[in-house]
N, C-alpha and C positions, 0 to 999 in steps of 0.2 A: 401835248396835253391829253390826258386820258378821258374816257367817256364821262366819268363822274364830274371831273373838273369842267368839261364842256357844258354839261347840263346845268351846273351851278352858275356858270357865267352867263349862259343864255337866258335863264328863267328867273334869276334872283338879282335884282338891282341892288347895288351896294352890298354885295355878298360878303365883303370883308368885315362889315360891321355887325358881327353876330350878337353883340350885346344889345342891339336895337330890337325891341319886341316885334316890330313889323317885319324885320329881316328874318328873325327867328321863325315867325309864322310862315314866311315864304319857303324857308327850308323844309318845314314840315309838310307844306302843301306839295312841293315838288317831289319829296320822298314818297308821300302818299299816292300821288298821281302815277308816278313811275311804277310803284308796286301794283296798283290796280291793273295797269295795262300789261306789264310783263307777266304777272301771275295769271291773268285771264288768258293770255295767248298760250302759256304753258299748259294750263288746265284743259283748254279746248283741244290742243294737240294730243295730250295724253288720253283724254276721254275718248276721242275718236279711235286712237290706237287700242285702247283697252276694250272697246266695244267690238272692233274688227277681229281681235285675237282672243276674245273672251277671257281677259286677264283681270282677276279681282285685285291683284297687286298693283297693276298699272292704273286701274280705275281708282283705287285707294289713294294712290299718289296724285291722281288728277283732282280728286275731291279735296285733298290737302292743299293743292294749288288754288282751287276755288275758294277755300277758306282763307288762304293768304291774301287773295284778291279782295275778299270782303273785309279782312282785317285792315288792309291798306286803305280801303274806303272809310272805315271807322277812324283810322289814324288821320286821314285827310280832313274829315269833319271835325275831329277832336281838336286839331291844330287851329282850324278856322274859328271854332267856338272859344277856345282858350285865349285867343287874341282879343276878345271883346274887352273893352275898358271896364273899370269898376263902376258900379251903380249903387243906388240906395239899398237894394237887397243884398248886394254882394260887394261890400266896401273894400274887400281885399282882391278884387278882380276875379277872373274866371280861369286862371292858368291851371288849376287842378283838374279841369276837364280833361287835360292831356293824360293824367294818371287814370282817370275813369275810362277813357277810351282804351288805354292799355289793358285794363282789367277785362273789358268786354272782349277784346281780341283774345286774351288768355282763355276765357271760358269757352269761346267758340272753338278754339283749338282742342280743348279737353273733350267737349261734346262730340265733335266730329271723329276724334280718335276712338271714342267708345263705340260709335255707330259702325265705324270701319272694322273694329275688332269683331263685332257681332257678325258682319258679313263674311269676314275671313274665316271665322269658326265654321259657319255654314258651308263654305267652300271646302274646308278640310274634311268635314263629315260627308259631304256629297260632292266629291271632286268632279270637275269638268275638264275635258282636254283643252289645252291652250296651244295654238299653232303659232309659235314665235318665229320671227325672221330677223335677219340682220338689220332690216329697216327699224324694227322695234329697238334694237340695241342703239342705233344711231340717234333715234329720238331721245332716248334716255341720256345718252352722252351729252347731247345738246342741252337737255334740261339741267344736268349737273353743272355744266359750264355756266349756264344762265344764273343758276342759284348761287354759285360761287361769286359771280359778279355782284349779284344782289346783296349778298352778305357783306362784302367789302364796301359796297355803295352805302348801305344803311349805317355801317360802322363809321364811315367817314362823316356822313351827315350828322349822325348822333353825337360824335365827338366834337364836331364844329359848334354845336349849340347845346351841348351837355344835356341831351334828351334821353331820359330813361326809356321812354317808349320806343324810340328808334334803335337804341342799343339792344333792347329786348327783341325787336323785329330782326335785327342783324343776327342775333343768336339763333332765332327761329329759322332764318334762311340757311344758315350754315348747318343746322340740324337736318334740314330738308336735303342737303347734299348727301348726308350719310344715309338718310331714309331711301332716297332714289338709288344710291349705290347698292343698297341691300337688294332692291328690286332687280337691278341690273345683274348682280351676281347670281341671283336665282334664275334669271332668264338664260344666262350663259351656261349654267349647270344643266338646265333643261335642253338647250341646243346641243350640248356636247354629250350628254348622258341619256337624255330622254326621260329622266326622272323629274316628274312635275312637282315643283315646290311652290307653285303659285299661291295657294291658300296660306302656307306657312310664311311666305314672304309678305303677303298682305297683312297677316297678324303681327309680324315683326314691325312693319311700318306703323300699324295702328298703335301698338304699345309704345313705340318711339314717340309718336305724336302726343299720346296722353302724358307721358313723362315730361316731355318738353312743355306741354301746356300747364301742367302743375307747377313746374319751375317758374314759368312766366307769371302765373297767378301770384306766387310768393314774391317774386321780384317787383312786380308792378303794384302790389298792395302796400309795400313798405312806405313809400312817400305819403300815402293816404293815412296810414296809421300814425305817421310822424316819426322821423328818425333823428338821431343826434347829428349835429353838424360835423363836418370833416375836421380832423385835427388841424389841418392847414388853415382853415377859416378861423378856428378858435385861437390859434397862435397869432394869427394876423390881427385879430381884434384886440387881444390882450396887449401885444407889443405896441400897437398903435396908440391905444388909450394911455398906457403907461408912459408914453413919450411926451405927454403934455405936462408942463410944469404945474404943480399944484395937486396932481393926482398921486396919492400915496400908495394906494392899492385898489384892487377891484375883485368882485366875487359875484356869485349868483347870475352868471351869464346864461340867458335863455335865448334860443334862436328858433324861430318859426318860419317855415317856408310855405308859401302859398303858390308855388310854382317857380320855375326858373326866372330869376330877375325880380322876384317879389319876396324879399326877406325882411322880416320884422324881428327886432331883437330888443332885449332889455338887460340892464346890468346895474349893479350897485358899485359906485365909485367912492372910495374913502378919501376925505380931504381933512386938512387941519381944522380942528374945531375952533381954534383961536383966530382963524382967518376971517376977514369980512365976508359975510354971507353973499353980498352982491358980487364980490370978486369970484368966489367959488361958483356961483350960479352962472357967471359969464363964461367960465371955463367949460362948464357942462354944456351950455348952449353952443359953444364953438365946436365941441366934439361931435354933438348930434348933427350939426349942420355939415361938418366935414365928411362924416360917414355917409350922409345921404348924397352929397355931391360926388364924392370920390369912389365910393364902394356900392352905391345904390342900396344901402341898408337903412331902413327906418329904425333908428336906434332911440330908445327911451332910457334915460339914466336917472337912477335914484341916488340922492346925495346922502352919504353916511359920514357925519363929522366924527373925527377920532381925536381923543386927547393924547397927543404925542409929547406934550411938555410936562405932564404929570408923572414924576419919576416913580412914585409908589404904584400907580396904575400900570405903567410900562413894565416895571419889574415883575408884577404879578402876571401880566400878559405873556411875557417871555417864559416864565416858569410854567404856566398852564400850557403854552404852546409846545414846550419840550415834553411835558407829560403826555400830551395827546400824540405827538410824533413818535414817542417811545412805544406807545400802544400799537401803532401801525403807521408806516410811512404813507399810507393812502388816506389818513385822516388829516384834516386841517380845520382851523378855527378862524373866525372873523367877527367883526362887530363887537369887540370886547369892551366892556365897561364895568365899573365897580360902584355899587351903592354901599357906601360906608355906614356902619352903625356902631353903637357903643358895646353891644354884647356879641354881635355877629355882623358879617358883611356878605353881600350877595355878589358873586361873580357871574355876570350875565354875558353870554356869548352864543354864537351859532357854531355848530360843528357840521362839517361836510363829510358824509359817509358814502362809500361806493355802493351801488345797487347790489353787487354780488357779495357783499360782506357776509361772513358766516355767522356773526353775532347779530342778535336782534337789537333794535334801537335802545330798548330798556336796559339790556345787558351792558351796552356801551356806556350809557349814562350812569348806571350804578357803579361801574368800574371807575369811571372818572371821579365821581364823588368820593369814593373810598380812597383813591390814591391822593386826592387833594387833602382829605382829612389827615392822611398819614404823613404827607410831605410838607404841607403848608399850615396845618392846624385845624382844630375842630371849629374855629370861629368862622371858617369860610364855607358858605353854601353855594351850590351851583344852580343857576337858572338857564337851562340850555335848550335852544331850538335846533332841531335836527333838519338838515338839508340833504337831499339825495341829488347831487349834481351829476349831470351826464357829460360834463366837459372837464378838461384839465389841460395842463401845459406840458409839452414834451421836454 
């Protein structure tokens, strides 16, 4: 058993049940506490070394470790707060605090990198002699080994509970391996050639920290902005709903995540308009209950009755569907119905367009109307609602 597995088994009761919010919280706490302790020890060790040998590069690396220790403390607090249950002011729970803590960590990294860059530039302009020894090299090698272990430790913990914050922390730790390696290379060059690269190595580390911090800001901000669900989840939802007898089709799936294990979704399900409404309603109730019990998804379904036995309506539906598909394979329609009239008839439906479509919505609608007039006749007018859906089926 490796050290990571030992820590998990020692400090996380029921560690196998990662779907349990309380177990997930314990994973975050153990990861945060481990990061606080290990980074603090590395920072103190490097700070003492940097002061003894007047090395801005080593002190920059020490400050980086101090920031990592502070980041781990923020992560620890974030997981603790994110585990709070829902209340009147926060009916969807507090799980997004984990994302906020990740953002705080990212900004801390960027600010420290900027400060270290300033100090390094000063050292380049007014260089000081640095007396390195092989003890310095040994300390940096130990630091690299510790950071490597940290990176894989956070990666395993983050993968176990699908944590964006811990995955970002893992990337940061592995980046630190490269940053410390740069410092080590600079010291070795100084030891063998006498050419002092301390200020330049410090600047390299600082720039590395800033770039890493900016990447972390981008990565941790995505869940707060709201991202599309994974294709795997979309396909799973679609295939499961369509497996129920009585569901003809579905569309307008929307998924909102308020943190891991807190997913709320809505979808429109098409059912036979001639079916008893109570029967259709019972099907919908069963689907919603099953999703909550089996997938922990709070699903709300809108019922769309479809006239599947009206031959004239079905023929028009298939004709319009072909017209739209010929315009682009990325287009699709749903909620099709016809309001028949003596002089003209209205074809009413929704069309789904991709966000990245080159044509404007108005251009697409005009093109559809013109093609329908050309192929189906001037008596048919379109009343179209445009949807920009973020999901699809592979």
